[in-house]
Backbone as CSV, one residue per row, in Angstrom:
resi,resn,N_x,N_y,N_z,CA_x,CA_y,CA_z,C_x,C_y,C_z
1,MET,137.502,106.773,105.553,136.133,107.270,105.487,135.903,108.197,106.670
2,ALA,135.298,109.347,106.388,135.049,110.339,107.431,133.640,110.899,107.260
3,LEU,132.842,110.832,108.317,131.464,111.328,108.248,131.354,112.829,108.501
4,GLU,132.427,113.461,108.911,132.358,114.886,109.251,131.823,115.758,108.116
5,PRO,132.263,115.554,106.849,131.707,116.410,105.782,130.185,116.269,105.643
6,LEU,129.679,115.076,105.825,128.235,114.865,105.712,127.494,115.430,106.916
7,LEU,128.069,115.267,108.099,127.430,115.800,109.303,127.431,117.327,109.330
8,ALA,128.398,117.939,108.651,128.477,119.396,108.581,127.702,119.960,107.386
9,ALA,127.167,119.095,106.552,126.455,119.520,105.341,125.073,120.065,105.692
10,PRO,124.480,120.825,104.768,123.103,121.306,104.977,122.132,120.136,105.162
11,ILE,121.035,120.400,105.835,120.049,119.358,106.153,119.523,118.678,104.890
12,ALA,119.370,119.417,103.797,118.891,118.807,102.548,119.855,117.733,102.061
13,VAL,121.145,117.969,102.198,122.150,116.987,101.796,122.080,115.770,102.710
14,GLN,121.883,115.987,103.991,121.788,114.877,104.936,120.555,114.018,104.658
15,ILE,119.435,114.663,104.384,118.204,113.924,104.053,118.411,113.157,102.751
16,HIS,119.016,113.808,101.786,119.296,113.179,100.495,120.146,111.918,100.683
17,ALA,121.211,112.030,101.451,122.098,110.890,101.698,121.376,109.795,102.486
18,ALA,120.553,110.195,103.448,119.830,109.225,104.268,118.820,108.428,103.437
19,ALA,118.345,108.988,102.348,117.413,108.274,101.470,118.148,107.510,100.376
20,VAL,119.174,108.117,99.821,119.830,107.517,98.655,120.669,106.291,99.023
21,ILE,121.280,106.284,100.174,122.142,105.149,100.543,121.329,103.854,100.687
22,PRO,120.244,103.854,101.480,119.469,102.606,101.520,118.784,102.292,100.182
23,ALA,118.406,103.315,99.421,117.781,103.075,98.116,118.749,102.354,97.181
24,PHE,120.023,102.710,97.245,121.021,102.065,96.402,121.077,100.563,96.675
25,PHE,121.170,100.196,97.949,121.277,98.783,98.297,119.960,98.033,98.104
26,LEU,118.858,98.656,98.469,117.555,98.025,98.294,117.234,97.846,96.817
27,GLY,117.551,98.860,96.009,117.323,98.753,94.568,118.129,97.641,93.939
28,ALA,119.378,97.491,94.356,120.206,96.403,93.843,119.601,95.056,94.210
29,TRP,119.152,94.930,95.450,118.500,93.694,95.889,117.267,93.405,95.027
30,GLN,116.426,94.410,94.859,115.186,94.230,94.109,115.463,93.805,92.659
31,LEU,116.439,94.450,92.042,116.714,94.166,90.637,117.417,92.829,90.432
32,LEU,118.310,92.480,91.335,119.178,91.335,91.088,118.804,90.057,91.845
33,LEU,118.261,90.182,93.034,118.124,89.004,93.880,116.703,88.655,94.307
34,SER,115.811,89.622,94.340,114.478,89.325,94.871,113.668,88.489,93.882
35,ARG,112.704,87.775,94.436,111.794,86.977,93.606,110.660,87.875,93.151
36,LYS,110.643,88.166,91.881,109.683,89.108,91.309,108.251,88.610,91.475
37,GLY,107.371,89.547,91.804,105.954,89.235,91.940,105.539,88.757,93.319
38,LYS,106.479,88.445,94.158,106.153,87.973,95.509,105.811,89.161,96.405
39,ASN,105.140,88.897,97.517,104.741,89.963,98.436,105.930,90.774,98.942
40,ALA,107.024,90.095,99.268,108.206,90.810,99.761,108.742,91.758,98.696
41,HIS,108.744,91.325,97.440,109.202,92.181,96.336,108.312,93.418,96.223
42,ARG,107.025,93.221,96.341,106.094,94.354,96.249,106.300,95.335,97.405
43,ARG,106.368,94.814,98.604,106.519,95.689,99.777,107.839,96.453,99.728
44,LEU,108.917,95.737,99.440,110.221,96.409,99.359,110.270,97.381,98.178
45,GLY,109.516,97.063,97.133,109.435,97.973,95.987,108.815,99.309,96.372
46,TYR,107.783,99.273,97.188,107.174,100.520,97.663,108.154,101.315,98.530
47,VAL,108.895,100.618,99.367,109.893,101.294,100.204,110.956,101.929,99.318
48,TYR,111.446,101.164,98.337,112.457,101.681,97.413,111.946,102.922,96.684
49,LEU,110.734,102.851,96.158,110.201,103.994,95.412,109.976,105.200,96.318
50,ALA,109.554,104.974,97.550,109.411,106.085,98.501,110.773,106.727,98.762
51,LEU,111.801,105.900,98.932,113.151,106.441,99.129,113.602,107.243,97.908
52,MET,113.244,106.780,96.728,113.630,107.502,95.504,112.894,108.838,95.392
53,VAL,111.650,108.895,95.834,110.916,110.168,95.834,111.579,111.142,96.810
54,VAL,111.927,110.676,98.002,112.623,111.533,98.973,113.965,111.982,98.400
55,THR,114.672,111.071,97.760,115.953,111.409,97.127,115.769,112.519,96.101
56,ALA,114.797,112.359,95.217,114.572,113.347,94.150,114.117,114.693,94.715
57,LEU,113.166,114.670,95.636,112.645,115.934,96.169,113.691,116.664,97.019
58,SER,114.475,115.926,97.781,115.511,116.580,98.575,116.582,117.198,97.680
59,ALA,116.804,116.613,96.513,117.789,117.167,95.575,117.406,118.575,95.127
60,LEU,116.112,118.881,95.128,115.668,120.222,94.729,116.191,121.308,95.663
61,PHE,116.592,120.922,96.865,117.060,121.892,97.853,118.578,121.890,98.005
62,ILE,119.253,121.185,97.121,120.721,121.135,97.137,121.215,122.006,95.991
63,HIS,121.986,123.027,96.337,122.404,124.004,95.334,123.911,124.254,95.330
64,GLU,124.694,123.310,95.827,126.128,123.518,95.930,126.838,123.545,94.582
65,VAL,126.326,122.825,93.580,127.017,122.720,92.297,126.975,124.046,91.537
66,ASN,125.818,124.707,91.515,125.666,125.938,90.728,124.741,126.908,91.466
67,PRO,125.203,127.478,92.584,124.313,128.326,93.384,123.813,129.577,92.655
68,SER,124.526,130.017,91.630,124.094,131.218,90.920,123.247,130.899,89.692
69,GLY,122.982,129.631,89.451,122.146,129.239,88.313,120.684,129.563,88.575
70,PRO,119.822,129.336,87.566,118.396,129.605,87.766,117.840,128.758,88.909
71,PHE,117.334,129.431,89.936,116.810,128.791,91.151,117.871,127.956,91.865
72,GLY,119.136,128.160,91.541,120.217,127.392,92.142,120.378,126.006,91.536
73,PHE,119.660,125.749,90.444,119.726,124.429,89.819,120.921,124.329,88.890
74,SER,121.395,123.118,88.730,122.461,122.833,87.776,121.992,121.693,86.875
75,TRP,122.833,121.312,85.954,122.466,120.253,85.007,122.121,118.943,85.720
76,ILE,122.691,118.678,86.883,122.439,117.414,87.575,120.994,117.323,88.072
77,HIS,120.328,118.472,88.182,118.926,118.465,88.614,117.991,117.879,87.551
78,VAL,118.502,117.612,86.363,117.683,116.960,85.337,117.273,115.555,85.797
79,PHE,118.025,114.989,86.735,117.686,113.663,87.236,116.473,113.674,88.167
80,VAL,116.071,114.834,88.645,114.880,114.912,89.507,113.630,114.500,88.729
81,PRO,113.286,115.172,87.616,112.089,114.717,86.890,112.259,113.326,86.284
82,VAL,113.468,112.988,85.870,113.704,111.645,85.331,113.352,110.596,86.383
83,THR,113.806,110.821,87.606,113.522,109.889,88.695,112.037,109.848,89.016
84,LEU,111.409,111.014,89.118,109.976,111.042,89.463,109.122,110.403,88.372
85,PHE,109.453,110.647,87.104,108.725,109.987,86.017,108.958,108.481,86.054
86,GLY,110.165,108.067,86.411,110.453,106.644,86.537,109.644,105.990,87.640
87,VAL,109.492,106.692,88.751,108.687,106.171,89.865,107.233,105.997,89.421
88,VAL,106.697,107.011,88.751,105.311,106.928,88.270,105.161,105.784,87.271
89,GLY,106.106,105.668,86.357,106.061,104.587,85.372,106.134,103.219,86.025
90,ALA,106.993,103.087,87.030,107.126,101.804,87.734,105.829,101.429,88.441
91,LEU,105.238,102.395,89.114,103.972,102.131,89.812,102.851,101.806,88.830
92,TYR,102.723,102.621,87.791,101.669,102.396,86.805,101.843,101.039,86.137
93,GLY,103.082,100.709,85.796,103.346,99.416,85.178,102.980,98.263,86.090
94,ALA,103.304,98.372,87.359,102.978,97.304,88.310,101.470,97.199,88.509
95,TRP,100.828,98.335,88.688,99.384,98.326,88.953,98.568,97.820,87.766
96,THR,99.054,98.054,86.547,98.327,97.615,85.349,98.874,96.298,84.800
97,HIS,99.787,95.688,85.540,100.414,94.424,85.158,101.169,94.534,83.835
98,ASN,101.660,95.728,83.544,102.511,95.952,82.373,103.954,95.745,82.846
99,ILE,104.379,94.512,82.848,105.678,94.146,83.409,106.816,94.823,82.642
100,ARG,106.671,94.946,81.348,107.713,95.592,80.538,107.926,97.047,80.971
101,LEU,106.829,97.796,81.134,106.927,99.185,81.595,107.489,99.241,83.009
102,HIS,107.001,98.371,83.875,107.464,98.349,85.254,108.966,98.074,85.314
103,LYS,109.401,97.064,84.622,110.809,96.672,84.636,111.698,97.776,84.070
104,SER,111.330,98.322,82.927,112.166,99.370,82.315,112.187,100.629,83.180
105,SER,111.085,100.957,83.824,111.040,102.129,84.705,111.916,101.914,85.937
106,MET,111.855,100.720,86.492,112.672,100.426,87.678,114.156,100.433,87.336
107,ILE,114.516,99.830,86.224,115.926,99.809,85.806,116.384,101.222,85.481
108,GLY,115.559,101.977,84.781,115.911,103.361,84.440,116.071,104.241,85.661
109,THR,115.188,104.067,86.621,115.275,104.838,87.862,116.558,104.506,88.608
110,TYR,116.898,103.231,88.651,118.103,102.816,89.364,119.365,103.323,88.655
111,ILE,119.426,103.097,87.351,120.630,103.503,86.610,120.738,105.026,86.530
112,GLY,119.644,105.699,86.171,119.688,107.150,86.034,119.753,107.877,87.363
113,GLY,118.866,107.495,88.268,118.755,108.221,89.529,119.811,107.871,90.553
114,LEU,120.375,106.664,90.460,121.356,106.255,91.465,122.766,106.086,90.887
115,ILE,122.896,105.333,89.817,124.230,105.054,89.288,124.827,106.290,88.614
116,ILE,124.129,106.854,87.644,124.692,107.992,86.901,124.775,109.226,87.786
117,ALA,123.645,109.625,88.369,123.665,110.824,89.225,124.574,110.608,90.430
118,GLY,124.558,109.400,90.984,125.383,109.111,92.150,126.867,109.180,91.864
119,THR,127.253,108.832,90.664,128.668,108.906,90.288,129.189,110.330,90.442
120,PHE,128.377,111.300,90.087,128.799,112.705,90.184,128.916,113.170,91.633
121,ALA,128.250,112.480,92.548,128.341,112.852,93.962,129.736,112.592,94.524
122,PHE,130.494,111.739,93.853,131.833,111.394,94.329,132.930,112.129,93.577
123,ALA,132.554,113.129,92.782,133.549,113.928,92.059,134.355,114.763,93.067
124,PRO,135.596,115.081,92.729,136.412,115.912,93.630,135.701,117.229,93.970
125,GLY,135.768,117.582,95.235,135.135,118.802,95.717,133.717,118.605,96.217
126,ARG,133.120,117.449,95.965,131.762,117.176,96.427,131.805,116.557,97.819
127,ILE,130.715,116.678,98.551,130.666,116.222,99.939,130.950,114.724,100.054
128,MET,130.342,113.918,99.212,130.537,112.473,99.323,131.958,112.055,98.971
129,ASN,132.629,112.820,98.142,134.040,112.561,97.893,134.827,112.730,99.184
130,GLY,134.484,113.777,99.944,135.140,113.992,101.224,134.815,112.908,102.234
131,VAL,133.604,112.388,102.176,133.217,111.307,103.086,134.020,110.037,102.778
132,LEU,134.072,109.690,101.508,134.703,108.432,101.118,136.238,108.503,101.147
133,PHE,136.773,109.618,100.667,138.222,109.703,100.516,138.908,110.604,101.544
134,GLY,138.130,111.198,102.437,138.695,112.024,103.498,139.140,113.393,103.128
């Protein structure tokens, strides 16, 4: 493991990584181990969702995959609105006590915004691939 590729990356990538890494672990905790409905679950849920918003918004400034595309966006940027809609759905579901909406939004945000999109971050030639595999 080598941090040099991440430390040499643009600030948007560093902010993205700084938000996504704790969000990954916190989201796993929230989904798998926390006691749902308790104060700690609620508080950590807000932290997780804030991290996901930072993750999504910082992704808008990362253009390494397709710099010549429209606004520098590539297909992976489709996860930005997916994540933001998931955050809104999770909050709305929690606030209105619609547990089904809240749960599906949280699971969707985690799987779509972290697992699926995150998998592509480790593809050959990407910064996180260099971090993990040197």
